[in-house]
C-alpha positions in Angstrom: 64.1 48.2 -59.5 66.7 46.1 -57.7 65.8 45.0 -54.2 67.9 46.8 -51.6 71.3 45.0 -50.9 70.5 42.4 -53.5 73.5 41.7 -55.8 73.1 42.4 -59.5 72.4 39.6 -62.0 75.3 39.2 -64.4 73.6 38.1 -67.7 74.9 35.9 -70.5 74.0 36.1 -74.2 73.8 32.9 -76.3 74.9 33.4 -79.9 73.9 30.5 -82.1 74.3 26.8 -81.0 77.5 26.9 -79.0 78.7 30.4 -78.2 78.1 32.2 -75.0 79.2 35.7 -74.0 79.2 37.1 -70.5 80.6 37.4 -67.0 83.1 34.7 -66.0 83.7 33.5 -69.5 86.8 34.2 -71.7 86.5 37.2 -73.9 85.1 36.4 -77.4 86.9 37.9 -80.3 85.2 39.0 -83.5 85.6 41.1 -86.6 83.6 42.3 -89.6 83.7 41.6 -93.4 84.7 44.4 -95.7 83.2 42.7 -98.8 80.0 43.8 -100.4 77.3 41.6 -99.1 75.8 41.3 -102.5 79.0 39.6 -103.6 78.1 36.3 -102.0 81.2 34.4 -103.1 83.6 37.0 -101.8 81.8 37.3 -98.5 81.7 33.6 -98.0 85.4 33.3 -98.8 86.2 36.0 -96.3 84.1 34.5 -93.6 85.9 31.2 -94.0 89.2 33.0 -93.9 88.3 34.8 -90.7 86.9 31.7 -89.0 90.0 29.8 -89.8 92.1 32.7 -88.3 90.2 32.6 -85.0 87.2 34.8 -85.3 84.5 33.5 -83.0 81.8 35.8 -84.6 81.8 37.5 -88.0 79.7 40.6 -88.7 78.2 41.4 -92.1 76.7 44.7 -93.2 73.1 44.5 -94.5 72.3 47.9 -96.0 68.7 47.2 -96.9 66.0 44.7 -97.6 67.5 44.0 -101.0 70.5 42.4 -99.3 68.4 39.9 -97.3 68.5 37.1 -100.0 72.3 37.4 -100.2 72.6 37.2 -96.4 70.6 34.0 -96.4 72.7 32.5 -99.2 75.9 33.4 -97.3 74.6 31.7 -94.2 73.5 28.6 -96.2 76.9 28.3 -98.0 78.9 28.6 -94.8 76.8 26.0 -93.0 77.1 23.7 -96.0 80.9 24.1 -95.7 80.7 23.0 -92.0 81.5 26.6 -90.9 79.4 27.2 -87.8 80.8 30.6 -86.9 77.9 32.8 -85.8 76.9 35.6 -88.1 76.0 39.1 -87.0 73.9 41.3 -89.3 74.9 45.0 -89.0 71.8 47.1 -89.6 71.4 50.9 -89.8 68.1 52.8 -89.9 65.9 50.2 -91.4 63.8 48.3 -88.8 62.2 46.3 -91.6 65.7 45.0 -92.6 66.4 44.2 -88.9 63.2 42.1 -88.7 64.1 40.0 -91.7 67.8 39.6 -90.8 66.8 38.4 -87.3 65.1 35.4 -89.0 68.4 34.4 -90.7 71.5 35.0 -88.6 72.4 34.4 -84.9 72.7 38.0 -83.9 71.7 41.5 -85.1 73.5 44.7 -84.3 71.3 47.8 -84.2 71.2 51.3 -82.8 67.4 51.4 -81.9 67.3 55.1 -81.8 68.0 55.1 -85.6 64.9 53.0 -86.3 62.9 56.2 -86.8 63.4 60.0 -86.4 60.4 60.1 -84.1 61.6 58.6 -80.8 58.3 57.1 -79.7 58.0 55.3 -83.1 61.6 54.1 -82.7 60.6 52.6 -79.3 57.6 50.8 -80.8 59.8 49.4 -83.6 62.4 48.2 -81.1 59.7 46.4 -79.1 58.5 44.7 -82.3 62.1 43.8 -83.1 62.7 42.1 -79.7 59.6 39.9 -80.3 61.0 38.8 -83.7 64.3 38.0 -82.1 62.6 36.1 -79.3 60.6 34.0 -81.8 63.8 33.1 -83.8 66.3 32.7 -80.9 68.3 35.6 -82.2 70.7 37.6 -80.0 70.7 41.4 -80.1 73.6 43.9 -79.8 72.5 47.4 -78.8 75.3 49.3 -80.3 75.6 53.1 -79.7 78.6 55.1 -80.9 79.8 58.5 -79.8 78.7 61.0 -82.4 75.6 59.0 -83.5 73.4 59.3 -80.4 70.6 61.1 -82.1 69.0 64.5 -81.4 66.6 63.2 -78.8 69.5 62.2 -76.5 71.9 65.1 -77.2 69.1 67.6 -76.7 68.5 66.1 -73.2 72.0 65.2 -72.1 74.5 66.5 -74.6 77.1 64.5 -76.4 79.0 63.0 -73.5 80.0 59.7 -72.0 77.1 60.0 -69.5 74.7 60.6 -72.4 75.9 57.5 -74.1 75.2 55.4 -70.9 71.8 57.0 -70.4 70.9 56.3 -74.0 71.9 52.7 -73.7 70.0 52.3 -70.4 66.7 53.4 -72.1 66.9 50.5 -74.5 68.1 48.0 -71.9 65.1 49.0 -69.7 62.9 48.0 -72.6 64.7 44.7 -72.8 64.2 44.2 -69.0 60.6 45.1 -69.2 60.1 42.6 -72.1 62.1 40.0 -70.2 64.4 39.7 -73.2 67.9 39.2 -71.9 69.8 37.8 -74.9 71.5 41.1 -75.4 75.0 42.5 -75.7 75.6 46.3 -75.5 78.4 48.5 -76.8 79.3 52.2 -76.4 82.2 52.8 -78.8 84.1 56.0 -79.4 87.3 56.9 -81.3 88.4 59.0 -78.3 89.8 56.5 -75.8 89.0 58.7 -72.8 85.3 59.0 -73.8 85.1 55.3 -74.6 86.4 54.2 -71.2 84.3 56.7 -69.3 81.1 55.7 -71.1 81.6 52.0 -70.4 82.4 52.6 -66.7 79.3 54.8 -66.4 77.1 52.2 -68.1 78.4 49.4 -65.8 77.7 51.5 -62.8 74.1 52.1 -63.9 73.5 48.5 -64.9 74.8 47.4 -61.4 72.4 49.9 -59.8 69.6 48.6 -61.9 70.4 45.0 -60.9 71.0 43.6 -64.4 74.5 43.7 -66.0 74.4 42.8 -69.7 77.5 41.5 -71.5 79.6 44.2 -73.0 81.2 44.4 -76.5 84.3 46.6 -76.3 86.0 48.5 -79.1 87.7 51.8 -80.0 85.8 52.7 -83.1 87.6 54.1 -86.2 91.1 53.5 -84.5 93.0 53.8 -87.8 95.7 51.4 -89.0 99.3 50.3 -88.3 100.9 50.7 -85.0 98.7 53.8 -84.3 95.5 51.9 -84.6 96.8 48.9 -82.6 98.1 51.1 -79.8 94.9 53.2 -79.5 92.8 50.0 -79.5 94.9 48.3 -76.9 94.8 51.4 -74.6 91.0 51.7 -74.6 90.2 48.0 -74.4 92.9 47.1 -71.9 91.8 49.9 -69.6 88.5 48.2 -69.2 89.5 44.5 -69.4 91.9 45.0 -66.5 89.0 46.2 -64.4 86.9 43.1 -65.3 84.8 45.1 -67.8 84.2 43.5 -71.2 83.0 40.2 -72.6 83.6 40.4 -76.3 85.8 42.7 -78.4 86.7 43.9 -81.8 89.9 45.7 -82.8 88.7 48.0 -85.6 91.6 48.6 -88.0 91.6 50.2 -91.5 93.2 47.1 -92.8 92.0 43.7 -94.1 89.8 42.2 -91.3 92.0 39.3 -90.7 94.7 41.7 -89.4 92.4 42.6 -86.5 92.3 39.1 -85.0 95.9 38.7 -83.7 95.5 42.0 -81.7 92.1 40.9 -80.3 93.5 37.5 -79.5 96.5 39.1 -77.6 94.0 41.2 -75.5 91.8 38.2 -74.8 94.8 36.1 -73.8 96.4 38.8 -71.6 93.2 39.6 -69.7 91.1 36.5 -70.1 93.4 33.6 -69.9 92.9 32.3 -73.5 96.0 31.0 -75.4 98.4 33.6 -76.4 98.7 34.0 -80.2 102.0 33.7 -82.0 102.9 37.2 -83.0 105.9 38.8 -84.7 108.3 40.0 -82.0 107.9 43.7 -83.0 104.1 43.6 -82.9 104.0 41.8 -79.6 106.4 44.5 -78.2 104.1 47.3 -79.3 100.9 45.6 -77.9 102.6 44.8 -74.6 103.9 48.3 -74.2 100.5 49.8 -75.0 98.8 47.6 -72.4 101.6 48.1 -69.8 101.6 51.9 -69.9 98.5 53.2 -71.8 95.8 52.5 -69.2 97.9 54.0 -66.4 98.4 57.2 -68.6 94.8 57.3 -69.5 93.7 57.0 -65.9 96.3 59.6 -64.9 98.0 57.2 -62.5 101.3 58.3 -64.1 102.2 61.3 -66.3 105.1 59.9 -68.3 106.5 56.5 -69.3 109.6 56.0 -67.3 113.0 55.5 -68.9 113.2 52.1 -67.2 110.5 50.9 -69.5 113.2 50.7 -72.3 110.9 52.1 -75.0 112.1 54.3 -77.9 110.8 57.8 -78.1 108.6 57.1 -81.0 106.7 54.4 -79.2 106.4 56.5 -76.1 104.9 59.3 -78.2 102.4 57.0 -79.8 101.3 55.6 -76.4 101.0 59.2 -75.0 98.9 60.2 -77.9 96.7 57.1 -77.8 96.0 57.8 -74.1 95.3 61.5 -75.1 98.0 62.8 -72.7 100.3 64.5 -75.3 99.8 65.0 -79.1 102.9 65.0 -81.3 101.1 64.4 -84.7 97.6 64.7 -86.1 94.9 62.5 -84.5 93.4 60.3 -87.2 89.9 58.8 -87.1 89.4 56.1 -89.8 86.8 53.5 -90.0 87.8 49.9 -91.0 85.4 49.8 -94.0 82.6 47.3 -94.6 80.2 46.4 -97.3 78.9 50.0 -97.5 82.4 51.3 -98.5 82.4 52.4 -102.1 86.0 53.5 -102.7 89.6 52.6 -101.8 89.4 53.5 -98.2 92.7 52.0 -97.1 94.6 53.6 -100.0 93.0 57.0 -99.4 93.7 56.9 -95.7 97.4 56.3 -96.4 97.5 59.2 -98.8 95.7 61.5 -96.3 98.1 60.5 -93.6 101.2 61.0 -95.8 100.1 64.5 -96.7 98.9 65.8 -93.4 101.4 64.3 -90.9 102.8 67.8 -90.2 99.5 69.1 -88.8 100.2 68.4 -85.1 97.2 68.2 -82.9 94.6 68.4 -85.7 91.9 65.7 -85.8 91.3 64.4 -89.3 88.7 61.7 -90.2 88.7 59.4 -93.2 85.4 57.6 -93.4 84.2 54.8 -95.6 80.6 55.9 -96.3 78.1 58.7 -96.1 75.8 56.6 -93.9 77.8 56.7 -90.7 80.7 58.9 -91.6 79.3 62.3 -90.6 78.1 61.1 -87.2 81.1 59.0 -86.3 83.6 61.7 -87.0 81.9 64.1 -84.5 85.3 64.9 -82.9 87.1 65.7 -86.1 88.3 69.1 -87.3 88.2 67.9 -90.9 86.5 64.9 -92.5 87.0 63.0 -95.8 84.0 60.8 -96.6 83.6 58.6 -99.6 80.3 59.0 -101.4 80.8 56.3 -104.0 81.0 56.8 -107.7 84.5 58.2 -107.4 83.3 61.2 -105.3 84.2 62.5 -101.9 82.6 64.9 -99.4 84.7 67.1 -97.2 83.5 68.2 -93.8 84.6 70.8 -91.3 83.6 70.4 -87.7 80.8 68.0 -88.7 79.4 70.2 -91.5 79.8 69.6 -95.2 81.8 72.2 -97.0 82.4 70.5 -100.3 80.4 67.7 -101.9 80.9 65.5 -105.0 84.6 66.2 -105.3 86.4 63.7 -107.6 88.5 61.5 -105.5 91.5 62.3 -107.7 91.3 65.9 -106.5 89.9 65.5 -103.0 93.1 65.4 -101.0 94.3 68.6 -102.7 91.0 70.3 -102.0 91.2 69.2 -98.3 94.7 70.6 -97.9 93.6 73.9 -99.6 90.8 74.2 -97.1 93.0 73.4 -94.1 95.6 76.0 -95.2 92.8 78.7 -95.5 91.7 77.8 -92.0 
């Protein structure tokens, strides 16, 4: 434990040859490919596009061991093209895949609790994983999301911001015990209030412990358009203005390159990096969300004043993003990645168009069956792509219809909603 009255150590993570993340450094912006990792040419092309657009890290999904050769080929082609942007492997469930990815890329994102259903086994696998990362100089992101904490944690602490922080601290304690400090941690949620509370609680606990690891910020499954931008800005800005956060991703259900200007705006506003050139209307929306959203979320104010000069639509969107007043459905939609097996962006637009009258209802549109059910924990209804032209429909986290042809799925969803 930390010695009495001794200030905490603010740690930094080194990602590859040149990139550092941590306290006192400008926020690092990143995004994630939505190509299939097995399509090496498409993934390389997208990585080059994202690096040219300002991404300082690029994440790639690695669904299983069969994708490891493609991951290596992607890295080799990028380095041959003089693109040194660090790569982050996104791993779910498979510790064996995480071990192999750590030998190839600069950083690996994992939720250690998903390494095995048995918690003690998951801990042993995580300890092994840290040693592989130490050997290869690989950084680690411990990434926990609201709705995917695992039964072990929710049985003990519930599904709350405090539970998220406690879950993260267990894995960070293992890192401290192993003297492995090349770690970044995230606690994402689609609910901006839960997200902000979770990060604040984690920072408090890390400070008490004496080691403050760098934090990756993001509002997960924020959606698209102005709604996704506003929601992301409110959650991320609420923390950045308090000095919390070292790297960030704005998760939009759009092409990944569209995320970067929003992330760059936040990094510039709160971290002193150069302000990106943005279309006037987009800058107006982002500025308004940052000006008023955090104050609403923190209940420092109850309304946006008339003197702000905002139209009623933008006021409504900021109020909803801060979860102070709902005037339309609340949408949860993931940005898509290499696990997505259907037209996520198109399906999301169709669902929005046909459900926009359902004020206050929470509707999730998710890209895959791997994370969808867990990540839409707050949703009343969920629409999850299975692949092969099929969709599963969920109610309150439980499947009610499976293998629905995607041509019929929105009609079936609306029928179920009308029945109650």
